[in-house]
C-alpha positions, 0 to 999 in steps of 0.5 A: 312660857309656851304660848307666846303671842306677838302683837303690834300695828302694821309694819312693827316687825312681828313676823321678822322677830318670830322668824328669828326666834323660831330659828333659835328656840328648840321645838318652836312652832310659828303660826299666825292669825288669821291662818295657821290651819288649812281651813283658817288659811282659806278664811284668811284669804277671804279676810285679806282680799274681800271687803266685808261688813265689820260683823262678817269680818269679826265672825270669820276672824273668830271662825279662823281662830277656833279652827286654829286653836283646835287643829294647831295651837292646842295640839302643839301645846299638848305635845310640849311645843313652844307656840309663837303666834303672830296675832291673837285675841288682842288683835280682834280687840284692836282691829274689830273692836276699836278700829271697826267699832264693834261692841267690846263685850261681843268681842270679849265673848267671841274671843273667849269662845273661839280661843277656848278661853285660853290666854297667851302665857305672854304677849309681846307687843312691838310698839311703833308709831302707826304712820311709821309702821304703815310706811314700813309695811311690805305688800300692803293688804286691805287692812294696811290700805285703810290709812292712818286714822284706822291705824291710830284706832288700832294702836289705841285698841292695843293700848286698851287690850294691854290695860285690860290684859289678864296675862303679862305683856312685854312691850318692845320698841318696834324700831329697834334692831331685831337683835336687840328685841330678840335678846330681850325676848330670849332673856325673859324666856 
């Protein structure tokens, strides 16, 4: 398993777990979506800071993903590196599909195109109650400021993505100590 994606609602601890694993796993690349390449980071700034129509948000997210795949993820995988990615296509299903209400067939189609039809080898989902996750979130961005109803829709979207996944998922308790989750991931790998 070399392409590992971390998903979860806001405040679930994805970034903390990725940081801990990146220090231990040899040759690991930690990256994020949106972002992860120069153009994708510029698009991230727009996505995080600007209030956009849902369809604009979707297409910018997918443009950022396409750049990220082409310039960061695929070259790293080709070089034999382990890629630890903070969010991927499942986030688009959860945020833009379920929470924003964009047609899931369109999400699936654009996810396939932007990801070059690549699924992760493993998705690690950090489960947390949406209200608890929002309370834990540091420096809330515009997605975190959407409130509890939005966060619950995101959570439901992740459950839908998990039910439809074509690759394995490991579901971890987002409230567990980092050491416990880190050990579970390392034991699996």
